[in-house]
All heavy atoms as a GROMACS GRO file, in nm:
protein
  535
    1MET      N    1   1.674   1.869  -0.357
    1MET     CA    2   1.650   1.887  -0.220
    1MET      C    3   1.711   2.019  -0.169
    1MET      O    4   1.676   2.067  -0.063
    1MET     CB    5   1.710   1.770  -0.136
    1MET     CG    6   1.645   1.636  -0.160
    1MET     SD    7   1.464   1.628  -0.136
    1MET     CE    8   1.461   1.631   0.041
    2GLU      N    9   1.800   2.081  -0.246
    2GLU     CA   10   1.863   2.203  -0.206
    2GLU      C   11   1.763   2.314  -0.196
    2GLU      O   12   1.778   2.403  -0.109
    2GLU     CB   13   1.974   2.238  -0.302
    2GLU     CG   14   2.090   2.144  -0.294
    2GLU     CD   15   2.202   2.183  -0.392
    2GLU    OE1   16   2.205   2.299  -0.433
    2GLU    OE2   17   2.282   2.095  -0.420
    3GLU      N   18   1.660   2.314  -0.277
    3GLU     CA   19   1.565   2.426  -0.271
    3GLU      C   20   1.480   2.420  -0.144
    3GLU      O   21   1.424   2.521  -0.098
    3GLU     CB   22   1.467   2.422  -0.392
    3GLU     CG   23   1.383   2.300  -0.404
    3GLU     CD   24   1.450   2.184  -0.476
    3GLU    OE1   25   1.562   2.200  -0.522
    3GLU    OE2   26   1.383   2.078  -0.487
    4ASN      N   27   1.472   2.307  -0.074
    4ASN     CA   28   1.404   2.290   0.049
    4ASN      C   29   1.479   2.339   0.172
    4ASN      O   30   1.428   2.349   0.280
    4ASN     CB   31   1.357   2.146   0.069
    4ASN     CG   32   1.252   2.106  -0.028
    4ASN    OD1   33   1.187   2.187  -0.084
    4ASN    ND2   34   1.236   1.976  -0.052
    5LYS      N   35   1.611   2.366   0.154
    5LYS     CA   36   1.694   2.410   0.269
    5LYS      C   37   1.652   2.546   0.316
    5LYS      O   38   1.668   2.577   0.433
    5LYS     CB   39   1.841   2.406   0.226
    5LYS     CG   40   1.898   2.271   0.208
    5LYS     CD   41   2.045   2.280   0.168
    5LYS     CE   42   2.101   2.141   0.147
    5LYS     NZ   43   2.241   2.148   0.102
    6ASP      N   44   1.602   2.629   0.228
    6ASP     CA   45   1.567   2.769   0.263
    6ASP      C   46   1.432   2.776   0.338
    6ASP      O   47   1.405   2.880   0.390
    6ASP     CB   48   1.567   2.855   0.142
    6ASP     CG   49   1.703   2.862   0.076
    6ASP    OD1   50   1.807   2.846   0.141
    6ASP    OD2   51   1.706   2.873  -0.051
    7LEU      N   52   1.355   2.672   0.339
    7LEU     CA   53   1.224   2.679   0.399
    7LEU      C   54   1.234   2.672   0.551
    7LEU      O   55   1.316   2.598   0.606
    7LEU     CB   56   1.139   2.555   0.352
    7LEU     CG   57   1.103   2.553   0.206
    7LEU    CD1   58   1.029   2.427   0.171
    7LEU    CD2   59   1.022   2.674   0.165
    8LEU      N   60   1.150   2.746   0.616
    8LEU     CA   61   1.146   2.739   0.761
    8LEU      C   62   1.067   2.616   0.799
    8LEU      O   63   0.989   2.559   0.722
    8LEU     CB   64   1.073   2.864   0.817
    8LEU     CG   65   1.144   2.997   0.789
    8LEU    CD1   66   1.057   3.113   0.832
    8LEU    CD2   67   1.277   3.004   0.856
    9PRO      N   68   1.088   2.567   0.927
    9PRO     CA   69   1.015   2.438   0.962
    9PRO      C   70   0.866   2.449   0.952
    9PRO      O   71   0.802   2.348   0.921
    9PRO     CB   72   1.060   2.424   1.110
    9PRO     CG   73   1.184   2.502   1.126
    9PRO     CD   74   1.176   2.612   1.028
   10GLU      N   75   0.807   2.564   0.977
   10GLU     CA   76   0.661   2.570   0.966
   10GLU      C   77   0.610   2.583   0.826
   10GLU      O   78   0.492   2.564   0.800
   10GLU     CB   79   0.605   2.689   1.049
   10GLU     CG   80   0.652   2.827   1.002
   10GLU     CD   81   0.785   2.871   1.065
   10GLU    OE1   82   0.845   2.801   1.141
   10GLU    OE2   83   0.823   2.982   1.025
   11GLN      N   84   0.700   2.605   0.732
   11GLN     CA   85   0.661   2.615   0.589
   11GLN      C   86   0.679   2.479   0.526
   11GLN      O   87   0.781   2.416   0.539
   11GLN     CB   88   0.742   2.717   0.511
   11GLN     CG   89   0.724   2.857   0.557
   11GLN     CD   90   0.817   2.952   0.485
   11GLN    OE1   91   0.925   2.910   0.447
   11GLN    NE2   92   0.774   3.075   0.463
   12GLU      N   93   0.576   2.436   0.455
   12GLU     CA   94   0.584   2.316   0.375
   12GLU      C   95   0.571   2.349   0.228
   12GLU      O   96   0.496   2.438   0.195
   12GLU     CB   97   0.476   2.215   0.416
   12GLU     CG   98   0.492   2.160   0.557
   12GLU     CD   99   0.386   2.056   0.587
   12GLU    OE1  100   0.327   1.998   0.492
   12GLU    OE2  101   0.366   2.030   0.706
   13PRO      N  102   0.639   2.270   0.143
   13PRO     CA  103   0.623   2.297  -0.001
   13PRO      C  104   0.475   2.264  -0.038
   13PRO      O  105   0.413   2.177   0.024
   13PRO     CB  106   0.719   2.202  -0.068
   13PRO     CG  107   0.762   2.106   0.036
   13PRO     CD  108   0.734   2.169   0.167
   14GLU      N  109   0.423   2.334  -0.138
   14GLU     CA  110   0.283   2.310  -0.181
   14GLU      C  111   0.273   2.170  -0.239
   14GLU      O  112   0.351   2.132  -0.320
   14GLU     CB  113   0.243   2.416  -0.284
   14GLU     CG  114   0.099   2.411  -0.316
   14GLU     CD  115   0.054   2.526  -0.405
   14GLU    OE1  116   0.113   2.635  -0.389
   14GLU    OE2  117  -0.032   2.504  -0.488
   15LYS      N  118   0.167   2.102  -0.190
   15LYS     CA  119   0.150   1.964  -0.238
   15LYS      C  120   0.065   1.962  -0.362
   15LYS      O  121  -0.019   2.043  -0.382
   15LYS     CB  122   0.082   1.881  -0.126
   15LYS     CG  123   0.166   1.868   0.000
   15LYS     CD  124   0.090   1.790   0.098
   15LYS     CE  125   0.179   1.783   0.225
   15LYS     NZ  126   0.107   1.714   0.335
   16HIS      N  127   0.095   1.860  -0.447
   16HIS     CA  128   0.016   1.838  -0.565
   16HIS      C  129  -0.127   1.806  -0.524
   16HIS      O  130  -0.150   1.741  -0.423
   16HIS     CB  131   0.080   1.719  -0.644
   16HIS     CG  132   0.032   1.706  -0.780
   16HIS    ND1  133  -0.083   1.634  -0.810
   16HIS    CD2  134   0.078   1.756  -0.896
   16HIS    CE1  135  -0.106   1.641  -0.937
   16HIS    NE2  136  -0.011   1.715  -0.998
   17PRO      N  137  -0.228   1.850  -0.603
   17PRO     CA  138  -0.367   1.822  -0.568
   17PRO      C  139  -0.398   1.672  -0.546
   17PRO      O  140  -0.474   1.638  -0.458
   17PRO     CB  141  -0.443   1.876  -0.687
   17PRO     CG  142  -0.357   1.980  -0.744
   17PRO     CD  143  -0.217   1.933  -0.720
   18TRP      N  144  -0.336   1.586  -0.626
   18TRP     CA  145  -0.360   1.442  -0.608
   18TRP      C  146  -0.309   1.396  -0.471
   18TRP      O  147  -0.371   1.310  -0.408
   18TRP     CB  148  -0.300   1.363  -0.725
   18TRP     CG  149  -0.317   1.215  -0.707
   18TRP    CD1  150  -0.212   1.124  -0.700
   18TRP    CD2  151  -0.434   1.140  -0.700
   18TRP    NE1  152  -0.264   0.998  -0.690
   18TRP    CE2  153  -0.403   1.005  -0.688
   18TRP    CE3  154  -0.571   1.175  -0.697
   18TRP    CZ2  155  -0.497   0.905  -0.675
   18TRP    CZ3  156  -0.663   1.074  -0.684
   18TRP    CH2  157  -0.631   0.939  -0.674
   19GLN      N  158  -0.195   1.449  -0.429
   19GLN     CA  159  -0.140   1.410  -0.296
   19GLN      C  160  -0.233   1.456  -0.184
   19GLN      O  161  -0.259   1.384  -0.084
   19GLN     CB  162  -0.003   1.475  -0.280
   19GLN     CG  163   0.060   1.442  -0.148
   19GLN     CD  164   0.104   1.300  -0.137
   19GLN    OE1  165   0.128   1.233  -0.239
   19GLN    NE2  166   0.116   1.247  -0.016
   20GLN      N  167  -0.294   1.572  -0.201
   20GLN     CA  168  -0.393   1.622  -0.101
   20GLN      C  169  -0.516   1.533  -0.098
   20GLN      O  170  -0.564   1.508   0.010
   20GLN     CB  171  -0.432   1.764  -0.132
   20GLN     CG  172  -0.317   1.867  -0.115
   20GLN     CD  173  -0.349   2.006  -0.162
   20GLN    OE1  174  -0.456   2.024  -0.225
   20GLN    NE2  175  -0.265   2.102  -0.135
   21VAL      N  176  -0.563   1.483  -0.213
   21VAL     CA  177  -0.676   1.395  -0.212
   21VAL      C  178  -0.644   1.263  -0.143
   21VAL      O  179  -0.725   1.216  -0.062
   21VAL     CB  180  -0.722   1.371  -0.361
   21VAL    CG1  181  -0.824   1.259  -0.368
   21VAL    CG2  182  -0.777   1.497  -0.426
   22LYS      N  183  -0.528   1.207  -0.172
   22LYS     CA  184  -0.491   1.081  -0.110
   22LYS      C  185  -0.481   1.098   0.042
   22LYS      O  186  -0.528   1.013   0.119
   22LYS     CB  187  -0.355   1.030  -0.164
   22LYS     CG  188  -0.364   0.980  -0.308
   22LYS     CD  189  -0.240   0.909  -0.347
   22LYS     CE  190  -0.116   1.000  -0.345
   22LYS     NZ  191   0.002   0.935  -0.394
   23GLU      N  192  -0.422   1.206   0.089
   23GLU     CA  193  -0.408   1.226   0.234
   23GLU      C  194  -0.545   1.251   0.299
   23GLU      O  195  -0.563   1.209   0.414
   23GLU     CB  196  -0.315   1.347   0.261
   23GLU     CG  197  -0.170   1.317   0.228
   23GLU     CD  198  -0.074   1.428   0.251
   23GLU    OE1  199  -0.119   1.537   0.296
   23GLU    OE2  200   0.042   1.411   0.222
   24SER      N  201  -0.636   1.308   0.227
   24SER     CA  202  -0.770   1.327   0.284
   24SER      C  203  -0.844   1.192   0.300
   24SER      O  204  -0.923   1.177   0.389
   24SER     CB  205  -0.856   1.420   0.200
   24SER     OG  206  -0.895   1.361   0.078
   25TRP      N  207  -0.810   1.093   0.213
   25TRP     CA  208  -0.865   0.959   0.223
   25TRP      C  209  -0.821   0.897   0.358
   25TRP      O  210  -0.897   0.827   0.423
   25TRP     CB  211  -0.831   0.869   0.110
   25TRP     CG  212  -0.892   0.913  -0.022
   25TRP    CD1  213  -0.997   0.998  -0.044
   25TRP    CD2  214  -0.849   0.867  -0.153
   25TRP    NE1  215  -1.023   1.009  -0.176
   25TRP    CE2  216  -0.940   0.930  -0.243
   25TRP    CE3  217  -0.752   0.783  -0.195
   25TRP    CZ2  218  -0.929   0.908  -0.382
   25TRP    CZ3  219  -0.741   0.760  -0.333
   25TRP    CH2  220  -0.827   0.824  -0.423
   26TYR      N  221  -0.696   0.915   0.393
   26TYR     CA  222  -0.644   0.855   0.512
   26TYR      C  223  -0.719   0.907   0.635
   26TYR      O  224  -0.733   0.836   0.736
   26TYR     CB  225  -0.490   0.882   0.528
   26TYR     CG  226  -0.408   0.815   0.424
   26TYR    CD1  227  -0.312   0.889   0.355
   26TYR    CD2  228  -0.420   0.682   0.399
   26TYR    CE1  229  -0.234   0.832   0.258
   26TYR    CE2  230  -0.344   0.622   0.302
   26TYR     CZ  231  -0.249   0.694   0.229
   26TYR     OH  232  -0.174   0.636   0.135
   27ASP      N  233  -0.759   1.029   0.635
   27ASP     CA  234  -0.832   1.087   0.744
   27ASP      C  235  -0.969   1.022   0.764
   27ASP      O  236  -1.024   1.024   0.871
   27ASP     CB  237  -0.852   1.238   0.727
   27ASP     CG  238  -0.716   1.314   0.730
   27ASP    OD1  239  -0.622   1.260   0.790
   27ASP    OD2  240  -0.710   1.421   0.674
   28LYS      N  241  -1.022   0.965   0.660
   28LYS     CA  242  -1.155   0.903   0.664
   28LYS      C  243  -1.156   0.758   0.707
   28LYS      O  244  -1.259   0.703   0.738
   28LYS     CB  245  -1.224   0.914   0.525
   28LYS     CG  246  -1.246   1.055   0.481
   28LYS     CD  247  -1.305   1.061   0.341
   28LYS     CE  248  -1.319   1.207   0.302
   28LYS     NZ  249  -1.360   1.222   0.161
   29ILE      N  250  -1.034   0.699   0.717
   29ILE     CA  251  -1.021   0.560   0.760
   29ILE      C  252  -0.994   0.557   0.911
   29ILE      O  253  -0.890   0.604   0.951
   29ILE     CB  254  -0.907   0.488   0.683
   29ILE    CG1  255  -0.933   0.492   0.531
   29ILE    CG2  256  -0.891   0.346   0.731
   29ILE    CD1  257  -0.820   0.438   0.449
   30PRO      N  258  -1.089   0.502   0.988
   30PRO     CA  259  -1.070   0.509   1.137
   30PRO      C  260  -0.982   0.394   1.191
   30PRO      O  261  -1.020   0.318   1.278
   30PRO     CB  262  -1.211   0.500   1.189
   30PRO     CG  263  -1.283   0.411   1.086
   30PRO     CD  264  -1.219   0.451   0.953
   31LEU      N  265  -0.863   0.380   1.133
   31LEU     CA  266  -0.773   0.273   1.172
   31LEU      C  267  -0.638   0.333   1.208
   31LEU      O  268  -0.595   0.439   1.151
   31LEU     CB  269  -0.752   0.172   1.062
   31LEU     CG  270  -0.877   0.096   1.015
   31LEU    CD1  271  -0.848   0.016   0.893
   31LEU    CD2  272  -0.928   0.007   1.126
   32THR      N  273  -0.566   0.265   1.292
   32THR     CA  274  -0.425   0.311   1.320
   32THR      C  275  -0.332   0.260   1.215
   32THR      O  276  -0.366   0.177   1.133
   32THR     CB  277  -0.382   0.254   1.457
   32THR    OG1  278  -0.373   0.114   1.448
   32THR    CG2  279  -0.475   0.295   1.572
   33VAL      N  280  -0.210   0.314   1.212
   33VAL     CA  281  -0.113   0.275   1.117
   33VAL      C  282  -0.081   0.128   1.136
   33VAL      O  283  -0.066   0.052   1.036
   33VAL     CB  284   0.013   0.362   1.133
   33VAL    CG1  285   0.125   0.309   1.043
   33VAL    CG2  286  -0.015   0.504   1.101
   34LYS      N  287  -0.073   0.083   1.258
   34LYS     CA  288  -0.041  -0.058   1.287
   34LYS      C  289  -0.152  -0.148   1.224
   34LYS      O  290  -0.123  -0.253   1.168
   34LYS     CB  291  -0.030  -0.086   1.435
   34LYS     CG  292   0.015  -0.225   1.466
   34LYS     CD  293   0.043  -0.240   1.615
   34LYS     CE  294   0.094  -0.380   1.645
   34LYS     NZ  295   0.126  -0.394   1.782
   35GLN      N  296  -0.279  -0.111   1.242
   35GLN     CA  297  -0.389  -0.190   1.184
   35GLN      C  298  -0.386  -0.191   1.032
   35GLN      O  299  -0.410  -0.295   0.974
   35GLN     CB  300  -0.525  -0.133   1.234
   35GLN     CG  301  -0.549  -0.151   1.382
   35GLN     CD  302  -0.669  -0.076   1.431
   35GLN    OE1  303  -0.699   0.034   1.381
   35GLN    NE2  304  -0.739  -0.133   1.530
   36LEU      N  305  -0.351  -0.079   0.977
   36LEU     CA  306  -0.340  -0.075   0.831
   36LEU      C  307  -0.222  -0.161   0.781
   36LEU      O  308  -0.237  -0.229   0.679
   36LEU     CB  309  -0.322   0.071   0.779
   36LEU     CG  310  -0.443   0.159   0.785
   36LEU    CD1  311  -0.407   0.300   0.753
   36LEU    CD2  312  -0.552   0.111   0.692
   37ASP      N  313  -0.113  -0.161   0.858
   37ASP     CA  314   0.003  -0.246   0.820
   37ASP      C  315  -0.038  -0.396   0.825
   37ASP      O  316   0.002  -0.475   0.740
   37ASP     CB  317   0.115  -0.222   0.912
   37ASP     CG  318   0.190  -0.092   0.888
   37ASP    OD1  319   0.169  -0.036   0.776
   37ASP    OD2  320   0.268  -0.046   0.970
   38ILE      N  321  -0.116  -0.435   0.929
   38ILE     CA  322  -0.162  -0.573   0.940
   38ILE      C  323  -0.250  -0.608   0.819
   38ILE      O  324  -0.233  -0.713   0.758
   38ILE     CB  325  -0.232  -0.592   1.072
   38ILE    CG1  326  -0.136  -0.585   1.185
   38ILE    CG2  327  -0.306  -0.730   1.074
   38ILE    CD1  328  -0.198  -0.582   1.327
   39ILE      N  329  -0.344  -0.521   0.785
   39ILE     CA  330  -0.436  -0.550   0.672
   39ILE      C  331  -0.353  -0.560   0.540
   39ILE      O  332  -0.376  -0.654   0.466
   39ILE     CB  333  -0.540  -0.438   0.662
   39ILE    CG1  334  -0.637  -0.445   0.781
   39ILE    CG2  335  -0.616  -0.447   0.526
   39ILE    CD1  336  -0.729  -0.327   0.791
   40ILE      N  337  -0.255  -0.471   0.522
   40ILE     CA  338  -0.172  -0.478   0.399
   40ILE      C  339  -0.091  -0.608   0.399
   40ILE      O  340  -0.078  -0.671   0.294
   40ILE     CB  341  -0.088  -0.354   0.391
   40ILE    CG1  342  -0.176  -0.230   0.363
   40ILE    CG2  343   0.020  -0.368   0.282
   40ILE    CD1  344  -0.101  -0.097   0.377
   41GLY      N  345  -0.039  -0.642   0.515
   41GLY     CA  346   0.042  -0.765   0.524
   41GLY      C  347  -0.037  -0.890   0.492
   41GLY      O  348   0.008  -0.980   0.419
   42VAL      N  349  -0.161  -0.898   0.545
   42VAL     CA  350  -0.251  -1.009   0.517
   42VAL      C  351  -0.286  -1.016   0.370
   42VAL      O  352  -0.280  -1.127   0.307
   42VAL     CB  353  -0.375  -1.007   0.604
   42VAL    CG1  354  -0.479  -1.107   0.557
   42VAL    CG2  355  -0.341  -1.031   0.747
   43CYS      N  356  -0.313  -0.902   0.312
   43CYS     CA  357  -0.346  -0.899   0.166
   43CYS      C  358  -0.225  -0.943   0.083
   43CYS      O  359  -0.245  -1.015  -0.017
   43CYS     CB  360  -0.389  -0.761   0.124
   43CYS     SG  361  -0.554  -0.713   0.192
   44MET      N  362  -0.111  -0.899   0.120
   44MET     CA  363   0.015  -0.940   0.041
   44MET      C  364   0.037  -1.090   0.056
   44MET      O  365   0.068  -1.157  -0.041
   44MET     CB  366   0.135  -0.864   0.092
   44MET     CG  367   0.133  -0.715   0.065
   44MET     SD  368   0.129  -0.680  -0.113
   44MET     CE  369   0.287  -0.734  -0.163
   45PHE      N  370   0.014  -1.146   0.176
   45PHE     CA  371   0.032  -1.290   0.198
   45PHE      C  372  -0.070  -1.367   0.110
   45PHE      O  373  -0.031  -1.466   0.047
   45PHE     CB  374   0.008  -1.321   0.346
   45PHE     CG  375   0.008  -1.470   0.375
   45PHE    CD1  376   0.124  -1.542   0.375
   45PHE    CD2  377  -0.111  -1.535   0.401
   45PHE    CE1  378   0.126  -1.676   0.398
   45PHE    CE2  379  -0.113  -1.671   0.422
   45PHE     CZ  380   0.003  -1.743   0.427
   46LEU      N  381  -0.195  -1.320   0.110
   46LEU     CA  382  -0.292  -1.389   0.027
   46LEU      C  383  -0.263  -1.382  -0.123
   46LEU      O  384  -0.288  -1.474  -0.196
   46LEU     CB  385  -0.435  -1.336   0.058
   46LEU     CG  386  -0.489  -1.363   0.199
   46LEU    CD1  387  -0.619  -1.285   0.221
   46LEU    CD2  388  -0.505  -1.511   0.218
   47LEU      N  389  -0.208  -1.267  -0.165
   47LEU     CA  390  -0.170  -1.251  -0.306
   47LEU      C  391  -0.060  -1.349  -0.343
   47LEU      O  392  -0.063  -1.411  -0.448
   47LEU     CB  393  -0.132  -1.105  -0.330
   47LEU     CG  394  -0.099  -1.066  -0.474
   47LEU    CD1  395  -0.224  -1.086  -0.561
   47LEU    CD2  396  -0.047  -0.924  -0.481
   48VAL      N  397   0.043  -1.357  -0.257
   48VAL     CA  398   0.149  -1.452  -0.283
   48VAL      C  399   0.097  -1.597  -0.283
   48VAL      O  400   0.138  -1.676  -0.370
   48VAL     CB  401   0.263  -1.435  -0.179
   48VAL    CG1  402   0.362  -1.549  -0.177
   48VAL    CG2  403   0.333  -1.301  -0.197
   49LEU      N  404   0.009  -1.630  -0.190
   49LEU     CA  405  -0.051  -1.759  -0.186
   49LEU      C  406  -0.127  -1.791  -0.314
   49LEU      O  407  -0.119  -1.902  -0.367
   49LEU     CB  408  -0.142  -1.770  -0.066
   49LEU     CG  409  -0.178  -1.906  -0.008
   49LEU    CD1  410  -0.052  -1.976   0.037
   49LEU    CD2  411  -0.280  -1.896   0.101
   50CYS      N  412  -0.192  -1.690  -0.366
   50CYS     CA  413  -0.270  -1.710  -0.494
   50CYS      C  414  -0.174  -1.732  -0.607
   50CYS      O  415  -0.198  -1.822  -0.692
   50CYS     CB  416  -0.351  -1.581  -0.518
   50CYS     SG  417  -0.454  -1.592  -0.668
   51PHE      N  418  -0.061  -1.662  -0.611
   51PHE     CA  419   0.037  -1.683  -0.720
   51PHE      C  420   0.098  -1.824  -0.708
   51PHE      O  421   0.121  -1.884  -0.811
   51PHE     CB  422   0.148  -1.580  -0.716
   51PHE     CG  423   0.107  -1.444  -0.768
   51PHE    CD1  424   0.146  -1.324  -0.703
   51PHE    CD2  425   0.032  -1.432  -0.886
   51PHE    CE1  426   0.108  -1.203  -0.752
   51PHE    CE2  427  -0.005  -1.311  -0.936
   51PHE     CZ  428   0.032  -1.194  -0.872
   52ILE      N  429   0.123  -1.866  -0.588
   52ILE     CA  430   0.177  -2.003  -0.572
   52ILE      C  431   0.079  -2.108  -0.619
   52ILE      O  432   0.111  -2.204  -0.687
   52ILE     CB  433   0.215  -2.026  -0.425
   52ILE    CG1  434   0.338  -1.942  -0.387
   52ILE    CG2  435   0.243  -2.172  -0.395
   52ILE    CD1  436   0.372  -1.937  -0.242
   53ALA      N  437  -0.053  -2.085  -0.581
   53ALA     CA  438  -0.154  -2.182  -0.627
   53ALA      C  439  -0.168  -2.186  -0.780
   53ALA      O  440  -0.177  -2.290  -0.838
   53ALA     CB  441  -0.291  -2.144  -0.564
   54ILE      N  442  -0.163  -2.070  -0.843
   54ILE     CA  443  -0.172  -2.063  -0.987
   54ILE      C  444  -0.049  -2.127  -1.048
   54ILE      O  445  -0.062  -2.205  -1.148
   54ILE     CB  446  -0.184  -1.913  -1.032
   54ILE    CG1  447  -0.322  -1.859  -0.992
   54ILE    CG2  448  -0.160  -1.903  -1.185
   54ILE    CD1  449  -0.336  -1.707  -1.015
   55GLY      N  450   0.071  -2.105  -0.992
   55GLY     CA  451   0.191  -2.169  -1.045
   55GLY      C  452   0.185  -2.318  -1.032
   55GLY      O  453   0.220  -2.391  -1.130
   56LEU      N  454   0.145  -2.369  -0.920
   56LEU     CA  455   0.133  -2.515  -0.900
   56LEU      C  456   0.029  -2.578  -0.989
   56LEU      O  457   0.052  -2.686  -1.047
   56LEU     CB  458   0.098  -2.547  -0.755
   56LEU     CG  459   0.208  -2.518  -0.651
   56LEU    CD1  460   0.157  -2.541  -0.510
   56LEU    CD2  461   0.331  -2.605  -0.679
   57ASP      N  462  -0.079  -2.509  -1.015
   57ASP     CA  463  -0.183  -2.559  -1.108
   57ASP      C  464  -0.132  -2.557  -1.252
   57ASP      O  465  -0.156  -2.651  -1.323
   57ASP     CB  466  -0.310  -2.472  -1.096
   57ASP     CG  467  -0.427  -2.527  -1.173
   57ASP    OD1  468  -0.453  -2.646  -1.156
   57ASP    OD2  469  -0.487  -2.448  -1.247
   58ALA      N  470  -0.058  -2.449  -1.286
   58ALA     CA  471  -0.004  -2.439  -1.424
   58ALA      C  472   0.096  -2.550  -1.451
   58ALA      O  473   0.109  -2.599  -1.562
   58ALA     CB  474   0.054  -2.308  -1.444
   59MET      N  475   0.175  -2.587  -1.352
   59MET     CA  476   0.274  -2.695  -1.366
   59MET      C  477   0.214  -2.836  -1.356
   59MET      O  478   0.283  -2.930  -1.379
   59MET     CB  479   0.387  -2.678  -1.262
   59MET     CG  480   0.470  -2.555  -1.286
   59MET     SD  481   0.614  -2.544  -1.176
   59MET     CE  482   0.534  -2.500  -1.022
   60GLY      N  483   0.091  -2.840  -1.317
   60GLY     CA  484   0.022  -2.967  -1.311
   60GLY      C  485   0.053  -3.048  -1.184
   60GLY      O  486   0.021  -3.164  -1.171
   61ILE      N  487   0.113  -2.980  -1.086
   61ILE     CA  488   0.148  -3.049  -0.960
   61ILE      C  489   0.020  -3.064  -0.876
   61ILE      O  490   0.002  -3.174  -0.821
   61ILE     CB  491   0.252  -2.966  -0.886
   61ILE    CG1  492   0.384  -2.959  -0.970
   61ILE    CG2  493   0.281  -3.025  -0.747
   61ILE    CD1  494   0.488  -2.868  -0.913
   62VAL      N  495  -0.060  -2.964  -0.860
   62VAL     CA  496  -0.182  -2.970  -0.781
   62VAL      C  497  -0.291  -2.910  -0.862
   62VAL      O  498  -0.275  -2.814  -0.937
   62VAL     CB  499  -0.164  -2.890  -0.649
   62VAL    CG1  500  -0.290  -2.898  -0.567
   62VAL    CG2  501  -0.047  -2.940  -0.569
   63ASP      N  502  -0.409  -2.969  -0.856
   63ASP     CA  503  -0.526  -2.923  -0.935
   63ASP      C  504  -0.621  -2.850  -0.844
   63ASP      O  505  -0.722  -2.900  -0.796
   63ASP     CB  506  -0.595  -3.042  -1.002
   63ASP     CG  507  -0.694  -2.997  -1.108
   63ASP    OD1  508  -0.686  -2.879  -1.149
   63ASP    OD2  509  -0.783  -3.080  -1.143
   64PHE      N  510  -0.593  -2.721  -0.818
   64PHE     CA  511  -0.676  -2.637  -0.728
   64PHE      C  512  -0.805  -2.595  -0.793
   64PHE      O  513  -0.907  -2.585  -0.726
   64PHE     CB  514  -0.599  -2.507  -0.691
   64PHE     CG  515  -0.490  -2.533  -0.593
   64PHE    CD1  516  -0.360  -2.515  -0.629
   64PHE    CD2  517  -0.519  -2.564  -0.459
   64PHE    CE1  518  -0.257  -2.533  -0.536
   64PHE    CE2  519  -0.416  -2.583  -0.371
   64PHE     CZ  520  -0.284  -2.569  -0.407
   65PHE      N  521  -0.805  -2.566  -0.922
   65PHE     CA  522  -0.913  -2.503  -0.990
   65PHE      C  523  -0.999  -2.597  -1.074
   65PHE      O  524  -1.055  -2.556  -1.175
   65PHE     CB  525  -0.866  -2.386  -1.067
   65PHE     CG  526  -0.783  -2.290  -0.989
   65PHE    CD1  527  -0.646  -2.288  -1.005
   65PHE    CD2  528  -0.840  -2.208  -0.896
   65PHE    CE1  529  -0.568  -2.193  -0.929
   65PHE    CE2  530  -0.766  -2.118  -0.820
   65PHE     CZ  531  -0.629  -2.117  -0.836
   66GLY      N  532  -1.000  -2.722  -1.039
   66GLY     CA  533  -1.093  -2.815  -1.108
   66GLY      C  534  -1.024  -2.888  -1.212
   66GLY      O  535  -1.032  -2.945  -1.303
   0.00000   0.00000   0.00000
């Protein structure tokens, strides 16, 4: 981080091309950060729920998948 001390506020270090591609994807998504956080939170909840269902099925407690 010491090499960044000499940079002026308007100067940014050059970004890796892959980082530039990812940031350009964010510009194409017409959602706010809060909306994206909600979507990510719901997806994480569903993923955890899926792992719980698989675990319960594997232990023979509940037969979710037939």
